[in-house]
N, C-alpha and C positions, 0 to 999 in steps of 0.2 A: 563395614565401611561403605558409604554411599558412592555411587559412580558419579564422578564430577564432569558436568557438561558446561562448556563455555558458550554462552549465548551472546552473540554480538549484534547490536543494533546501532542505527545512527540517524535514521530519518523518520519523519512522522508516520508514514505507512507501516514501518517496522515496529514502532511502539504499539500501534493498534493490533498488529498480528501477534506480537509477543505477549500481550496482556493475558489472553485466555490460556496460552501455553504455559506461561509462568505459574498461573494458578494450578494447573494440573501437576506441574513439578512440585509445587508446595504441598499439594494434597497427597502426594505419593512419596514414600520414603526411599524408593530405589535410587533416585537421582538427586544430586546436589547441583543446583544451577548457579553458576557464577555469571552475573550479568555485566556486560561491558558496553559502554556508550562511546562510540567513536567521536561524537561531537559534530557530525556532519550537519545536522539541524540543531541550532543552538538557541534560536529565538525562543523566548518564554512561551509564546503562543504556538510554537511548532514543536516544543520539547517538554518543558517542565510541567505544563498543564496536563499532559497525557499521563505522565507518571503519577501525578497526584490524583487525578480523576479516575483512572483505570486501576489504581492501587497496584501498580507495577512495583516490585521491589526496587529500592534505590540501587543504581548500578554500583558495583564495587569499584569500578574504574571508569573514569571519564577522560578520554584521550585528548579532547579539545581540538580536534583537527577539522578545520572548516575554512571557507572563503578562500579557496585557491583552485588552480586548474586541476582538471581530472587526473592527470598523471602524477602531479605533485601531491595531490590529496591522497591518492591510492598509496603512493610511496611512503608518505608520512604515517599513514595508518598502519602499513605493514611493519614499519620499524617499531612503532609503539606496541602493536599487537604481539609481536614476537617476544618482547620483554614480558608481557603479561603471561604468555604461554609458558615461558621459562619459570616464572614465579609460581604459577598455579599448577602446572603439569596436569592438564585435564585429560580425561579419557576420550574426548571428542569435542567437535565444534559444531554448533547449530547456527545457521544463518537464514535470513528471510529475504525474499524478493530479488531485486536486481540493481541495487545502488552501488556506489563505489565502496561503501562499507562492506557489502556482500563480496565483491570481488577481492578486496584486500584480505578479508578473513579466509576466503577459499584458498588463496595462494599461500598464506601463512600456515594454515592447517596442513596443506599438502606438503609444503617444504619441511614441516616438522613431523611428518609421518603420522598425523592425527586423523582419525576418521572424520569425515565431513558430512553433514546432514543438511539438505536444502529444502526448506519449506517454501512452497509455491514454485515448484520446479515444472519444467516442461512448457512454459509459456513461450511463444514465438511470434515474431512479426516479420513483415516482408523486408524491411530495411535493416540490413545487418551492420550498417555503419553507425547507428545511434548508440550512445554509451550503454544504455540499459540492455540492449540486445546483446552486445558484446559481454557484459557482466553476467547475464543469465546463462548464456551458452557456455562460457568458460566454467562457471560454477557448476552447471549440470554435469559437464564432462569430468570434473574433478571429484564430484560427490560420491560417497559410498552408498547413501540412501537418498532417493529423490522422492519427495512427497508432493504428488500432483493434486491440484485442487479440483480438476474437472476431467471428464473422459477425453476431451480433446487434448488437454495437456499431457495426459498419459499416452495418447496416440502419438503425439509429437516426439515424446521420449523413445517410444518404440521404433519409430522411423529412423532414429539416430543410434540404434543399437544399444539403447540404455534400459531395455525392458527389464532385465533381471534385477536391476537396482531400483526400479520405480514402483511406486504404490499409489493407488487412487485412495485418497483419504477424505476429500472434501475441502472446503475453503475455511481456514481459521477465522477470516473476517466475518464469514456468515455466522460462525459460532457466536462471536461477540455481538454482532448486529441483532441477532434474535434475542439475546439477553436484554440489551439496552432498548430495543423497540418497545418492550413492555414497561419501560420506565420513563416515558416521554410525556407525562401529564403536565409538567411544569413548562410554561412558555419561556423560551430563551429570552434573556434580557435584551438582546439585539432587536428582536421583533417588537418588544414593548417600546424600546427607545425610538424606533423608526415608525411605529404605528402600523405595522404590517400584521395581516391576519392569515390564518390557514388558507392555503390555495389562492392567496391574493398576491403572490410574488413569484418570480422566477429566481433560481439560484445560479450564480456564476462563479467559477474559479478558472484561472489561467496561470500556469506556472512552468510549463515545459520550456526548456532552453530555446528551442527553435521558434516558439511563439513569443518569447520575451526578449530575444536579441534582434529580431527583425521588426522594426517599428511599423513598416508598411503592412506586414502580416497581422500584427497586433491590432492595428487600426481597422483592418479588414474584418477581423473576428468580432471586434466591438460593434461595427456597423451591422454585421450579420445578426448578432444577438438582438441589437436594437430593432432591426427590421422584423424579427420573429417574436418580439415580446408583446405585440398587440397593444403597446402603450402601458402595459402593467409594470409595476415596479420591478427592477432587477436588483437583487441583493448581491453585490459583488464583494466576495471575501478575498481580499487582496494579499497574496503571498508576498513575502519580503522581496523576492526577486522581481515582482511585478510592480512594486510601489512606485518607482520612478516614472513608469509609463502611464499609470492610472491618474492622469492629471486633467485631461480634457475628455469628459465623458458625457453621454446624452443625459438629458434632464431627468429621465426616469430611472437612472442608475443611482443606487445608494451604496456607499463604500463602507466596509467594515473590516477589521482585522480577522485573521483566521480564528475559528471557534474550537472549543473543546469538543471531545468526542460525543458526549451525551447531547449537547446542544446541536451538534452536527447531524445526529440521527434525527432529531426533531425537525431541523430545517430541511433536511432531505425528504423526509416522509411527508411534509406538509407543503412542499413547493408545487407549483403548477408544472414546471419544467426544470430540468437540470441542464445547464450548459457548462461543459467542463473538458479539460484535457487530462484530467486525473483518472488513472486506471482504477483506483480504489473507489472513487466516487461513482464511476460508471457502474460498477458492481452494486454499490449500495443503493443507487437509484433503482436498479433492477430488483434488488431484494425488497425494496419498499413499493414496487409497482408504480413508479413515477417515470414519465417519459424523460429520456435523456438524449441530448445531442452532444456527440463527442467532437470537440474542437481540435481535431487532429486528422491526419490523412489515413490512419489505420488504428486498429486496436488489438491488443493481445487477448481481449476477452470476446472472441467471436460469438460465444454463447449469447451474450447480451444483444447482439445484432440479430441473431436468429430468433430470439424470443420476441422481437419487436419493441422491447422497452428502450433500446438504444439504436442510434443511427449516426453515421458519420456526417458531419456538417455539409460536406460536398455532395452528399446523397440524401439530403434531408427530405426530398419528395419521394423517396423510395423505401420508406420504412416498412418492415415486414409486419404482418398482422400481429397484434398483441396476443401473448400467450398467458393463460391463467396458471400454467404449470411452471415450476421453477425447481427442477430436480437436479440440475447439473452441478450445484454447489454443495451437495452432500446433505446430511441429515442433522447438522448442528453439532456433531460430535467428532469433528476432525482432530481436535487436539488429543482426545483420548486415544484415537487410532494411531496418531503419531507416537504417543507415549508407548503403546503396545509394541509397535515396530522397533522402537529404540531399545526397549527392554529385551525383546527377542534377539536383537543384534548382539547384545552383550552377554546373553545367557547361552548362546549357542556357539 
């Protein structure tokens, strides 16, 4: 009988991270993966398209929890997840990243005495009050195995006395990016529709709560991007949370909905500059060796800053020298290493 693992996802970045890991589970008979979608991201462009395009197995459960405050969302997820746990009786729970879905899953697993495995563990930022930082810290403390994507993440875990449970495996997003970067020959429809060419545009995304609930800050960020665009077109992929704010924009801004993963790899790789508050896009810009400016006051991906490919917007004139080496994110086989550690956990 195969060992049953409950994998819980709920947001766009988690679908991307789960895609290569789910493939490894399918290719190896030791584990049976039961996929659960909490419903945190429910818009077609933020959810369905990724399952279709990345060939992620259809979730056995979709909890449909979304569009409510952090505490209420987490509580509703916990109630629904506990019912799934009782139905499936899994041998362990696998979670990704730092969303409310991650925190809810970690608490349910621990309360039900199930082993918890955290992919993308050990990330830290300065501000311990932001929801994502709370989620990742609590999840790491509760996890039985912490899968760290970079040496710095592993060092953070060690500083918090989590070393015995922590393993450096590389970044699962790097695994997937490497695969898809070799499949970007077809020009995305959005570029054709807007008449944009390779290296002829900047790419912009803004979605973080602090940036989208403060209208003055949002306007300040838009003005910053405009002032640093050199008049070139700015392709603004508008997150559902940002839609109401993106009404009065500079003339060189072109608005489009979020894109699927394959098109996003193409858009990232062929942009002049990436302007974003997304942690995942910061990394992908670095993977593609495209200059990135982070529209936030800090980043959990300090490696991108050190490499020169990323800089915080308030320090835009202090970019480090560009590095041609990019070894901090692993060798493209993070998922296989995670699988090996999980199998060892159950065989010993």
